[in-house]
ROMI-877930 format. One record per residue (C-alpha): residue number from 1; residue in one letter; x, z, y. Coordinates in steps of 0.1 Angstrom, whole numbers, m for minus. Each point is the difference from the previous one (the first is absolute). Last residue first. Layout:
SITE   i aa     x     z     y
SITE NUM  A     X     Z     Y
...
END
This chain:
SITE   i aa     x     z     y
SITE 432  A   m47    m6  m181
SITE 431  V    30    22     7
SITE 430  G    18    m2   m33
SITE 429  L    20    29   m14
SITE 428  S    33   m11   m15
SITE 427  P    20    19    26
SITE 426  A   m16    34    m9
SITE 425  A    18    27    20
SITE 424  A     9   m24    28
SITE 423  L   m35   m15     0
SITE 422  L   m16    34     4
SITE 421  L    23    12    27
SITE 420  T    m4   m32    19
SITE 419  A   m38     2    m3
SITE 418  I     2    35    14
SITE 417  G    22   m12    29
SITE 416  G   m24   m28     9
SITE 415  I   m29    25    m3
SITE 414  H    17    23    26
SITE 413  P     9   m32    19
SITE 412  T   m37    m7     5
SITE 411  A   m11    33    14
SITE 410  M    21    m3    31
SITE 409  S   m13   m35     9
SITE 408  T   m35    14    m8
SITE 407  G     6    20    31
SITE 406  S    18    29    16
SITE 405  I    33     8    18
SITE 404  S    25    28    m2
SITE 403  M    36    m6     9
SITE 402  Y    34     6   m16
SITE 401  Y    37    m2    11
SITE 400  L     1    14    35
SITE 399  D   m27    27    m6
SITE 398  G   m17    18    29
SITE 397  Q   m35   m16    m2
SITE 396  T     3    m9    37
SITE 395  R    21   m30   m11
SITE 394  T   m30   m16   m17
SITE 393  S    m9   m27    26
SITE 392  I    37   m10     3
SITE 391  D     4    m5   m37
SITE 390  I   m33   m20    m3
SITE 389  A    12   m25    27
SITE 388  T    36    m2   m13
SITE 387  A    32    17    11
SITE 386  R    11    12   m34
SITE 385  P   m20     0   m32
SITE 384  A   m18    30   m13
SITE 383  T    m1     8   m38
SITE 382  A   m31    18   m13
SITE 381  W   m25    27     9
SITE 380  I   m36   m11    m8
SITE 379  D   m26    15    22
SITE 378  R   m30   m17   m18
SITE 377  G     5   m26   m27
SITE 376  P     1    20   m32
SITE 375  A    m9   m24   m29
SITE 374  G   m31   m19   m11
SITE 373  I    m7   m24   m28
SITE 372  D   m18   m33    m7
SITE 371  P   m15    m4    35
SITE 370  W   m34   m16    m1
SITE 369  T    m3   m36    12
SITE 368  H    m3   m15   m35
SITE 367  Q   m30    23    m7
SITE 366  Q   m22   m18    25
SITE 365  T   m33    19     6
SITE 364  K    16    30    18
SITE 363  W    24   m20    21
SITE 362  G    34    14     2
SITE 361  R    12    36     7
SITE 360  S    23    m6    29
SITE 359  S    20    31     9
SITE 358  F    m6    15    35
SITE 357  S   m22    29   m11
SITE 356  T    26    11   m26
SITE 355  V    m9     1   m37
SITE 354  A     2    35   m14
SITE 353  S    22    26   m17
SITE 352  A    33   m20     1
SITE 351  D    18    29    18
SITE 350  H     8   m21    30
SITE 349  T   m35   m16     0
SITE 348  L    m5   m31   m20
SITE 347  A     7   m36    11
SITE 346  A   m14   m28   m22
SITE 345  V    22   m24   m20
SITE 344  S    m8   m34   m14
SITE 343  I    20   m11   m31
SITE 342  A     0   m38     0
SITE 341  S   m12   m22   m29
SITE 340  P   m36     1    12
SITE 339  T     9   m12    35
SITE 338  N   m19    23    24
SITE 337  A    32    16    12
SITE 336  Y     8   m34    16
SITE 335  V   m32     0    21
SITE 334  N     7    35    12
SITE 333  T   m34    17     1
SITE 332  R   m26     7    26
SITE 331  L   m26   m27    m6
SITE 330  D   m21    m2    31
SITE 329  D   m18   m33    m3
SITE 328  E   m11     9   m36
SITE 327  S   m17    30    14
SITE 326  E    14    36    m1
SITE 325  E   m12    25   m25
SITE 324  G    34     8   m14
SITE 323  S     3    30    23
SITE 322  G    25   m14    24
SITE 321  G    36     6     6
SITE 320  S    20   m30    14
SITE 319  N    34    13    m9
SITE 318  S     9   m27   m26
SITE 317  A     0     0   m38
SITE 316  A    38    m1    m1
SITE 315  F    14   m23   m26
SITE 314  I    21     4   m32
SITE 313  V    13   m30   m21
SITE 312  A    13    12   m33
SITE 311  V    25   m26   m14
SITE 310  D    m6   m12   m35
SITE 309  N    17   m33     9
SITE 308  E   m27   m26   m11
SITE 307  Y   m32    19     2
SITE 306  T     7    24    29
SITE 305  L    23   m20    21
SITE 304  M   m20   m32    m5
SITE 303  D   m33    18     8
SITE 302  T    14    15    32
SITE 301  L    15   m34     9
SITE 300  I   m34   m17    m2
SITE 299  T   m17    27    21
SITE 298  V    27    m2    26
SITE 297  A    m4   m37     3
SITE 296  N   m38     2     4
SITE 295  S   m20   m20   m25
SITE 294  P   m15    29   m19
SITE 293  N   m16    13    32
SITE 292  Y    m9    37    m1
SITE 291  D   m19    13    30
SITE 290  G    13    10    35
SITE 289  N    21    24    19
SITE 288  T    37    m7     6
SITE 287  G    31     9   m19
SITE 286  W    29    25     0
SITE 285  S    14    29   m20
SITE 284  N    13   m23   m28
SITE 283  S    21    16   m28
SITE 282  V    16   m24   m25
SITE 281  V     8    14   m34
SITE 280  R    20   m10   m31
SITE 279  I    33   m13    13
SITE 278  N    24     5   m29
SITE 277  Y    32    m7    21
SITE 276  D    11   m31   m19
SITE 275  N   m35   m14    m5
SITE 274  L     9   m35   m12
SITE 273  G   m11     3   m36
SITE 272  P   m36     6    10
SITE 271  R    m4   m11    36
SITE 270  S     4    29    24
SITE 269  H    22   m16    27
SITE 268  Q   m21   m31     4
SITE 267  Y   m32    20     2
SITE 266  T    14    25    25
SITE 265  W    12   m29    23
SITE 264  E   m34   m16    m3
SITE 263  L   m17    33     9
SITE 262  G    22     3    31
SITE 261  E    m6   m36     9
SITE 260  V   m38     7    m1
SITE 259  A     6    30    22
SITE 258  A    17   m21    26
SITE 257  F   m28   m25    m3
SITE 256  I   m26    27     6
SITE 255  S    12     5    36
SITE 254  A    24    26    14
SITE 253  G    m6    18    32
SITE 252  D    25    25   m11
SITE 251  G    29    m9   m23
SITE 250  T    m2   m18   m33
SITE 249  G    26    23   m15
SITE 248  L     6    m4   m37
SITE 247  A    15    32   m12
SITE 246  V    13     1   m36
SITE 245  I    m1    35   m15
SITE 244  T    18    19   m28
SITE 243  A   m17    26   m22
SITE 242  G    12    36    m4
SITE 241  K   m24    17    24
SITE 240  A   m31   m18   m13
SITE 239  T   m24    20    21
SITE 238  G    24     4    30
SITE 237  L    18    32     6
SITE 236  R    m5    22    30
SITE 235  R    16    33   m10
SITE 234  G    32   m14   m14
SITE 233  G    23    15    26
SITE 232  S   m21   m15    27
SITE 231  A    22   m29    10
SITE 230  D     8    m8   m36
SITE 229  G   m36    m3   m11
SITE 228  N     5   m28   m24
SITE 227  G   m27   m23    14
SITE 226  A   m19   m19   m27
SITE 225  I   m35   m11     9
SITE 224  T    m7    25    27
SITE 223  G    33    m8    17
SITE 222  G    m8   m37    m1
SITE 221  V   m34     5    17
SITE 220  H    16    19    28
SITE 219  T    26   m27     5
SITE 218  G   m26   m27    m2
SITE 217  H   m20    15    29
SITE 216  G    29     4    23
SITE 215  S   m12   m26    25
SITE 214  S    27   m20    19
SITE 213  T    33     1   m18
SITE 212  D    m9     2   m37
SITE 211  S    25   m23   m17
SITE 210  N    29    24     4
SITE 209  C    27    m5   m27
SITE 208  N    26    m2    28
SITE 207  P   m11   m35     9
SITE 206  A   m29   m10   m23
SITE 205  D    10   m26   m26
SITE 204  I   m22   m31     4
SITE 203  W   m34   m11   m13
SITE 202  A   m10   m36    11
SITE 201  V   m22   m21    22
SITE 200  G   m16    24    25
SITE 199  T    31    22     2
SITE 198  W   m12    25   m27
SITE 197  K    23    30    m1
SITE 196  A    18    14   m31
SITE 195  S    12    34   m13
SITE 194  W    14    m3   m35
SITE 193  I    10    27   m25
SITE 192  L   m15    30    18
SITE 191  K     8    28   m24
SITE 190  E    35    m1   m14
SITE 189  G    10   m30    22
SITE 188  T    19   m29   m15
SITE 187  W   m25   m29     1
SITE 186  P     8    m7    37
SITE 185  E    28    22    13
SITE 184  G    m9    36     1
SITE 183  C   m33    19     5
SITE 182  D    m3    36   m10
SITE 181  F   m37     2     8
SITE 180  D    m7    37     8
SITE 179  P    29     2    25
SITE 178  H   m18   m24    24
SITE 177  E    23   m30     5
SITE 176  G   m23   m22   m20
SITE 175  D   m27    m1    28
SITE 174  I   m26   m17   m22
SITE 173  G   m21   m31     6
SITE 172  T   m34    m7    17
SITE 171  D   m16    m1   m35
SITE 170  L     6   m14   m34
SITE 169  D    17    30   m17
SITE 168  V    11   m14   m33
SITE 167  A     3    25   m28
SITE 166  T    30     1   m24
SITE 165  A     3    15   m35
SITE 164  G    30    16   m18
SITE 163  E    m6    35    13
SITE 162  G   m36     7     7
SITE 161  D     2    38    m2
SITE 160  Y    m6     6   m37
SITE 159  E    28    25    m2
SITE 158  S    33     5   m18
SITE 157  L    10    35    m8
SITE 156  S    32    13    17
SITE 155  M    32    m5   m20
SITE 154  D    20   m12    31
SITE 153  P     1   m35   m16
SITE 152  E   m38     1    m2
SITE 151  T   m19    11   m31
SITE 150  K   m25   m14   m25
SITE 149  L   m13    26   m25
SITE 148  I     6   m11   m35
SITE 147  G   m27   m12   m24
SITE 146  N    20   m30   m11
SITE 145  T   m23   m24    19
SITE 144  D     7    19    32
SITE 143  I   m18    31    13
SITE 142  I    m7     1    37
SITE 141  A   m10    34    14
SITE 140  R   m29    m1    25
SITE 139  H     9    15    33
SITE 138  W    m2   m32    20
SITE 137  A   m34    m8   m14
SITE 136  L   m14    33    13
SITE 135  S    16    m7    34
SITE 134  A   m20   m32     2
SITE 133  N   m32    19    m7
SITE 132  V   m19   m17    29
SITE 131  W    m6    34    17
SITE 130  N    36    10    m7
SITE 129  V    14   m31    17
SITE 128  T   m24    10    28
SITE 127  E    14    35     5
SITE 126  H    36   m11    m4
SITE 125  M    m3   m21    31
SITE 124  M     1    32    20
SITE 123  A   m23    17    24
SITE 122  E    26    23    15
SITE 121  T     3   m23    30
SITE 120  D   m34    10    11
SITE 119  N   m11   m27    24
SITE 118  Q   m28   m13   m22
SITE 117  D   m25   m22    17
SITE 116  G    18   m33    m9
SITE 115  P    m6   m31    21
SITE 114  L   m18   m26   m20
SITE 113  Y    12   m26   m25
SITE 112  F   m14   m32   m16
SITE 111  H    24   m28     9
SITE 110  E   m20   m30    12
SITE 109  I     9   m36    m7
SITE 108  L    m3   m28    25
SITE 107  V   m19   m31   m12
SITE 106  N    16   m32   m13
SITE 105  A   m34   m16    m5
SITE 104  E    m8   m14   m34
SITE 103  M     1   m35   m16
SITE 102  H    m7    m9   m36
SITE 101  K     6   m29   m24
SITE 100  V    14   m28    21
SITE  99  P    12   m31   m19
SITE  98  S   m34   m17     6
SITE  97  M     1     0    38
SITE  96  S   m30    14    18
SITE  95  S    17    32     9
SITE  94  L    28   m18    19
SITE  93  E   m26   m17    23
SITE  92  S   m15    34     9
SITE  91  L    35    14     6
SITE  90  E     7   m29    25
SITE  89  T   m32     5    19
SITE  88  S     3    38     1
SITE  87  T    35    m5    14
SITE  86  G    31     4   m20
SITE  85  R    24    23   m17
SITE  84  V    10     2   m37
SITE  83  L    13    26   m24
SITE  82  A     6   m17   m33
SITE  81  G   m13    m4   m36
SITE  80  Y     5    m5   m37
SITE  79  L     5    36    m7
SITE  78  V    34    13   m10
SITE  77  S    24    m9    28
SITE  76  T   m24    m5    29
SITE  75  Q     9   m25    27
SITE  74  A     6     8    36
SITE  73  I   m12   m12    34
SITE  72  V   m17   m33   m10
SITE  71  E   m15   m14    32
SITE  70  V   m34   m17    m2
SITE  69  G    m2   m33    18
SITE  68  T   m23   m15   m27
SITE  67  S    27   m24   m11
SITE  66  S    23    30    m7
SITE  65  V   m22    12   m28
SITE  64  L     0   m35   m16
SITE  63  N    38    m2     4
SITE  62  W     2    33   m18
SITE  61  V   m22   m13   m28
SITE  60  G    21   m32    m4
SITE  59  E    32    21    m2
SITE  58  T   m16    18   m29
SITE  57  P   m20    32     1
SITE  56  Q     0    20   m33
SITE  55  L   m36    m3   m11
SITE  54  N   m35    11    12
SITE  53  F    13     9    35
SITE  52  Q    m2    33    19
SITE  51  V    m1     2    38
SITE  50  I     7    32    20
SITE  49  A   m13    m4    35
SITE  48  E    13     3    36
SITE  47  I   m22   m11    29
SITE  46  Q    11   m17    31
SITE  45  G   m22    m2    31
SITE  44  E   m38     4     3
SITE  43  S   m22    22   m21
SITE  42  A   m29   m10   m22
SITE  41  L    23    m8   m28
SITE  40  E     9    37    m1
SITE  39  S   m34     9   m16
SITE  38  L     5   m26   m27
SITE  37  L    35    15    m7
SITE  36  E   m15    35    m4
SITE  35  E   m27   m14   m23
SITE  34  S    27   m14   m23
SITE  33  M     1   m38    m2
SITE  32  K    m2   m24   m30
SITE  31  T   m38    m1    m1
SITE  30  I     0    m7    37
SITE  29  D    13   m35    m6
SITE  28  A     5   m10    37
SITE  27  D   m14   m34    11
SITE  26  Q    26   m27     5
SITE  25  P    20     1    32
SITE  24  E    m1   m25    29
SITE  23  S    35    m4    12
SITE  22  T     2   m38    m5
SITE  21  V   m31    m6    22
SITE  20  S    15    19    29
SITE  19  L   m15    19    29
SITE  18  S   m37    m1   m10
SITE  17  G    10    10   m35
SITE  16  S    15    32    12
SITE  15  M   m34    10    14
SITE  14  S   m19    m9   m31
SITE  13  A    25    20   m22
SITE  12  I    m3    31    22
SITE  11  L   m38    m2    m3
SITE  10  A     2    m5   m38
SITE   9  V    24    30    m3
SITE   8  M   m24    21    20
SITE   7  I   m29   m10   m22
SITE   6  L    20     9   m31
SITE   5  A     8    34    14
SITE   4  V   m36     7     7
SITE   3  V   m10   m11   m36
SITE   2  R    28    22   m15
SITE   1  M   m12    30    19
END
């Protein structure tokens, strides 16, 4: 694949050279390029790529980038990098420059969900929080250092329910006006403390707390992590029902760069000593199939969050099924879930008794592709957004506030909630 791509780059370069001597590019350095980017170089037109530099770029470096004809769309805030756009010739020339460390295609991300089969509105979320033993944790009495039972102001027993910890739902966003999210002004809500949308260059406050206006995927995920169950009288509670949530809405049709910026935001706001809201978990029900690449931006940020900030980074394993016997060219796992420091989640049946047929299993001979853990991912009832694609498709299920869908996307927030419960109960616990 790399040889073919290199030949195509050479052909394009030779054609451009016949038009203008000054526009003739240098040969591409394919060792700095991801396989996906190499494949895209064979296409015509503008190509978006995420570029990383060896050091913090100076004005001279940016001038060097501009000299290739490549357009800088946005700069990263944690990594030394940027989102750029250019032709295959221009990107090839950029790759040959010494300040450049790595380049990858800004591919679209996939959200790993399937239509739910379960139309029985009596199938409650409390079933799956029982299967993962979240409800068992809630009902544990808390004894303080003086040997006294900890109680709430109303004298009820305190619970291990995630209170005091925050999980980031990096997804399509959350409809914060759903009763289960208690969203108020930014950083004042009791449940959803910030609902933000990615504009392409920055995160902004979502109007009316609703950052999930097209899909609905992220709202369902957020409810599984920590919904308070208000619209169901407490029957459909999230796994970490007492935790708070930050919703970072990349929107539908989002690319990897939007997710990179979400992970960068999470990194910046979870730094030791600067973590005002005790962000300890980021749940990621998105990705794309492929194998582990230690140079990818998402991989690097996953490691930084884990080892530097003690944040649990949870990823869906993908819905590509398989038996584990597939060939190297048919690797059916989420490339980002394959990162060793990430927690990769497979989808189990509703009662957690078996792995679903659609859940990715990894590659039999490559242990790093195996899911680390499984959780219920079939027919999961959780919060439904308003007037979105998923919401409209599930209206026949007969519930205005909740919907049933399936996928490793639905399994992942169960584990995100469990991690939030654990880290709220034992704040000094390290992730790595």
